[in-house]
N, C-alpha and C positions, 0 to 999 in steps of 0.2 A: 486580511481575507486571502485564502488560498487562490492561486491563479485560476484553477479550474472552476472556482465559484465566481471570481471576479469577472471572468470573461465568458461565463456561461451564456449561450444564445437565448434570446427571448422570442425569436421567431424561427419558424422552420427554415426560412431562407438563409439564416445564419449558421445552420448546422453544416459542419464540414463532412463531405463525403456522403455516400448512400443517397444520391439524388433520386433514384427511382422510388426508394422507400419514402422519401419526403413527399413526392407527388401523391403517393397512395394515402399518406397521412392527411394531406390537404383535402383530398376527396372525402376522407372519413369525417373531417371537421365540418365540411359543407353539409354532408348528410346528417351529421349530429345536430345541426341547427334546425333541421326540419322536424315535422311532427312524426310521432311514432318512434319505434325502437329500431335498432339495427344490430347486426351481429357484433360482438366484442372483437377487439383486435388482440393478437398476441405478438408482441415484438420480441424477437429472439436473436441472439448472436453473442459474440465474445464480449468479455468485460471491456469497458472503456470505449465502446464504439458509438455511444451517444443515445442509447435506447431511452433511458430515464430522462435525459436532457431533452430529447425530442418530444416526449410526452408532456413535459412541463412547458416547453416552448409552444406546443399546440394549444395548451390551456391558456397561457398568458396572451397569445396573439388573438385568441378567439373570445376572450372575456369569460372563460369558464372558471368556476370555482374548482378547487382540487380537494378530493378526499383520497388520501394516499395511505396505503398499508404495505408493510413488508414482512419478511420472514418471521420477525419477532412477534408479529400480531396474530399469527395463525395458530398460536398455542391454545387459545380458549375459544371453542366454537360458540359458546353461549354469548360471550362478549362480542365476538365477530358478528353474530346474527343480530344482536341488539343494536349494533352500530351501523352495519352495512345495509341491512334490509330496509329499515325505516328511512335512511337517507336516500336510498335508491328510488324511493317512491314519492319523496317530497320535493318541493321546489327549493332551489338554492336561495341564499341570501339575496333579497331584492329581486326574487324570481329569476335569478340567473341560472343558466344551465350548469350542471355539476359534472365534472369529469372524474370518474372513479379509477384510480390507478392501483393495481395490486402488483407490487414489485416483488422480485425474487420468488415468484410463485412455484418455481421448481425446487425451492429450498424447503418446501413442506416436508415434514417427517411423518411417515406412516405410524411411527411409535408415539410421537408427541402431539400430532395434529389430528387425532381421530375426531371426526365430526365436521372438520372444516370443509371437506369435499362437498358434503351435503349443502352447507350454507352457501358455498360458492356457486353451485349449480342452481340453487334457488335464486341467487342474485342474477345470474345470467338470464333466467326465464322471466323475472318480474321487474327488473330495473327499467325505469323510465329515462335513465341517463346513460350516456356513452361510457363504456368500460374498456380499459386497456390493461392487459396482463403483460408482464415483462419476465422473461426467462433467459437463461443462457443456452439451453438445449431444448429445441422443440420436441425431440424424441425421448426426453427423459420420462421414464415410466411413471414418475410421481405426478405428472400432469396429463397422463393418457386419457383421463376422464374428460379433459377439456377439448381435445383435438377436434372433435366433430362439431363443436359449438362456437368456434372462433375462426376468424380470418387471420392468417399468419403473414407477418411482414419480417423478412430477414434483414438484419444489419450485418454488413460485412466489415472486415478490417479496413481502415482508411489507408489510402496509398501514401507513400512517403512524401510525395511532392506536396500534397495537401497539408500534411503535418509540418513540413518545412516552412511553407508560407505562413501558417498560423503562428509557429514559434517566432519567426522573424518579425512578424507584425507585433506580437506581444512584447518582445525584447525592445523594439523601437518605442512602443508606448510607455514601457516601464523605465526607459532610459538606462537599461542594465548593460553592464560591461561584459557581455558574453560574445566571444568571437565566433566566426562562422565555423571554425573547426569543431568547437564544442557542440554547436547546433547540429552539425553533420553527424557527430557521434551519437547524439541523442536520437536523431531521426533514424539512424541505422539500427538502433536497438529497440525502436518503438514497437515494432511488430503490429502496427495498425491500431494501437491503443492510445487514443487522444488524451483521455483523462490522466492515464499513467505518465504519458510524455510530458504533460504540463506539470505534474507533480515532480518529475525528474528535473525539469527546467527550473522549478522553484528551488530545488535543492542546490542547483549550481549557481544561482544568483547570489552573489556575495560569498560564495565558497571558493575553495582552491580547486584548480583544474584536476588535481589527482583524485578528488572526490568521486569523479565519474567512474573510476575503476571499481568502486564498491557497489555500483548500481546494477551491474550484470545485464544480461540480455532479457528483454521483456517477452518471454515466451511462456509465462506461467498462466494458469487458469484464472487466478485471482491476484491482482497486484496488491501490494502490501497494505494500502489504506483500506481496501475492501476486506482483507483478512482481519485487520485490526477492528474494523466496525463490527464484524460478526463475533469476534471474541469479546469485545468490551460492551457491546450494546444489545445483544440478543437475549442474554440470560437463559440460554438453552444449551444443554450438554451436547446434543447431537449436532446442532448447527455450528457451534464453536469447534468441535472436533473435526467436522468435515472441512471447515475453513482451513485448518492446519494441514489437512491431507490434500486439499485442492490447490496448493501453491507450490511452486518450484523453489521458493526460498529454502535454503538449507536450515536445519534446526538451530544451528549456532546463530545465524543471522536473525531468524524469527524470534528467538528468545531475547536477543538484544533489543529488538524493536519493542517487544512487549514490556521488558524491564524498563526501558526509557519512558514509556507512556502510561504506566500504571498511575502515577501521580496526576497525569492530565485528565484522567477519567474518574478516579476514586478519591474521595476526600476524607472519609471517616477513617480514624486510626485503626479500628478493628478490621475494616475492609482492606486497608493497605497491608496489615500484618498477614491476613489470610492469603491475599494475592501473592505477596512476596514469599510467603511460606511455601506455597505450591510451586512458585518459580524456582525456589532453592531445591526442592525435591526433584523438579524436572531437570535442573542442571546436574544434580547428583547422578541420576539415571543416565543422562547423556554422557557424563564422564565414565561411568561404569561400562556403558556399551562400547566406548572407544578402547578403554584399558583392557577389558576382558574379551573383546571381540565377540560379545554375545549381544546381537542386535535385537533380541526380544525385549531388552530394556528400553529400546526406542519407543515401544508402544506406551509404556508408563510415562516416559518423558513427554511424548506428544499430548497425551490426555491431560497431564498436569499443567502444561504451559498454555493449553487452549481452554478446555472445559473447566479446569481447576481455577483458572483466573476469571473466566466468565461467570462462574457461580459463586465467587468469593464475596461479593458485596451484599450487605443487607441495607446499606444506606443509599444516598442519592448518587447517581452517576451523571457526570457532566457530559452534555452533548455539544457544548459550544467551543471548547478549546481545541486547537489544531494539534495534529500529531507532530512529534518532534523526531528528527533523524537521530539515531543512537549516537550519543556524544563520544563514546569510546571509539566508535568507528571513524567519526570525524577526526579525532585526535590521531588515530593511526594514519589517516590519509595525509594530515598536515605534516606528520613527522616522517613520512615515507622517504623524502629526499635525504633527510638527515640520516635515517637508518641505512639507506643505500651507501651514503658516504662512509659511514662507520664500517660497513661490511667490506668496502674496498680497502680500507686501512687494515682491517683484520686479515684479509687475504695476504697482504704484504708481510704482516707480522708472523703469519704461520711459518714462512720460510726463514725469517730473521730469528725467531725464537725457538724454532723446531718444536712447536706446540700445536695442539688441535685448536680449531675455531672455538669449540666449547670452552676449553681451558682459558683461552684469551678473553672471551666474553665474560666468563665467570670470575676471573681473577686478575689477569695481567692488565686489562683495559683500565680499571680504576687506578692501578699502580702507575701506569704510564700517564694517566691524566694528572695525577698528583706530581709526577716528575716534571711534566711540561709546565705546570703552574709554578712550581718552586724554581725551576730553571729560568723561566722568564723573569721572575722577580729578582733573582740573584745575578744573572748574566745578560739579561735582555733577550728580546725576541729573536734577533738575528743569530746570535751565538747558539741559542737553544735550538733554533731551526736547523742550523748547520750540523749540530751534534746528532739530532734525531735522523736527519737525512743520511748522514755518514754511517751511523750505527744501525739504524732500522729500515733504511730505504724509504722513509716517509716524506711526503711532500708537505708544504705548508697547509694545503687544504685538508690533508689527512689529520694533521694536528688539530686544526679547528674543529673537525668532525668529532675527534676524540674528546676535546674539551666540552663540546655541546652535548655529548652523550649522557644518558642517565646512569 
């Protein structure tokens, strides 16, 4: 189970940060237990600050049943109306109170979600149960119709000290061998995103320290798991495309994440063929944009890797399997020290052989590797080392790096 799920709070008191917002949610819960209706809440703020977690914790700790919908559910106004409106007027199971959660409400699309606005406003007027809307931006024009009908609660980015305490507590509980320096680096790049920070911590548990260099600064609108959810789970052209646009992941990194996780979501052979076909086209246009310096190709690449993959499947999509970090990026991280050592040897060889780095990498390196192997067999390691040190100014570590190179 992912750390973000394993350690998800079950009460509002366990939520990290945003204490004022938690107090207002507690007041909302007390009022929801009373008779009559009250104005819905709209929780808004950056990704990873605990909005959805807080809504779930409120429900769990107050014994509410949950009826939850997100961006992928707003496509069909008729289905939305047939589900939401009757549920909002009925008693929950065993006469329990129902908490209606409409997540990603600002991801509605004017083009694809025609009619959902009317159903949502009907829900606000007629529901007997409490309602919580969740959005990133309160001022997004797509939810302007809601602003006068809700009470807003802002979720702000969580401070670094709170994230540090949480990470250290989890590392202790997990018995993980993560030293304080790695934790400090994760905290420094967290930018107040708790969920993303825990995802990053999970990447580092059992990984090599160099892996942290591939995580980058967390200053993007949607961290990578949120982007992948919208691509793989929404079945909507516009939502998937916007997910790709709303992340600061560069295109090469995003296409690697998608490529690694297609088999984690799609199982039908035809779906895999369609998804990888669109990824191959995306990669082609990405390469063309770089080679020809015509960045209009980036538009094609972006649509193919997001919407093209999102709309590829006709079969079942798995919701249960966890996302995997791109394996080729992991391998690059693990081999970084080795590659740096080889690069150091190559710099010395530039002067000894009067050749360019490119020529040494492409030709001389494999020849020297063969020479070291044969020399060691015939003359022994010490004599071979002395020869290469005298002739090419290479140290023993340089020779080991050349032997370990591909």
